[in-house]
C-alpha positions in Angstrom: 0.1 0.1 0.2 1.5 3.5 -1.4 2.3 6.2 1.3 -0.8 8.2 -0.1 -3.4 5.1 -0.2 -2.5 5.3 3.7 -3.4 9.2 3.7 -6.1 8.9 2.0 -7.7 6.2 4.3 -6.7 8.0 7.5 -8.4 11.1 6.2 -11.6 9.5 4.8 -12.2 6.8 7.8 -11.4 9.3 10.7 -12.7 12.9 9.1 -8.7 14.1 9.5 -7.5 16.7 7.3 -4.1 16.2 5.1 -2.0 17.9 8.0 -3.5 15.6 10.6 -2.8 12.7 8.7 1.1 13.5 8.0 1.7 14.7 11.1 1.1 11.5 12.0 3.9 9.4 12.9 4.7 6.3 10.0 4.6 3.8 13.0 1.0 4.8 13.9 -0.4 5.4 10.8 0.4 1.8 9.4 -0.9 0.4 12.9 -4.2 2.3 12.2 -4.2 0.9 8.8 -4.1 -2.3 10.0 -6.9 -1.8 12.3 -9.5 -0.1 9.5 -8.8 -3.2 7.3 -9.4 -5.7 10.1 -12.5 -3.8 10.6 -14.0 -3.9 7.8 -13.3 -7.6 7.6 -15.8 -9.9 8.8 -14.1 -12.6 10.1 -12.2 -9.9 12.6 -15.4 -7.9 13.9 -15.1 -5.8 16.9 -15.9 -7.8 20.3 -19.7 -6.9 21.7 -20.5 -8.3 25.1 -24.3 -7.0 23.9 -24.1 -7.9 20.6 -22.2 -11.4 21.8 -25.0 -12.7 24.2 -27.9 -11.8 21.9 -26.1 -14.0 19.3 -25.9 -17.1 21.9 -29.6 -16.1 23.3 -30.5 -16.5 19.2 -28.4 -19.8 19.0 -30.3 -21.3 22.1 -33.3 -20.8 20.9 -32.6 -21.8 17.7 -31.5 -25.2 19.1 -34.1 -25.6 21.2 -37.4 -24.8 18.2 
């Protein structure tokens, strides 16, 4: 991924200005970029206790008809 793509991604995802993105240390920008990709990948969905409990309740309901 190019630096221009990282800057564009940070600005788009977080609403940052070009100046804010450029002032971000490269290591932080790369970590944020990885987090953005993971956030948008369904297999890395953010854990949410309420959502997990709701899913567990639904699975239990389906098992017992």
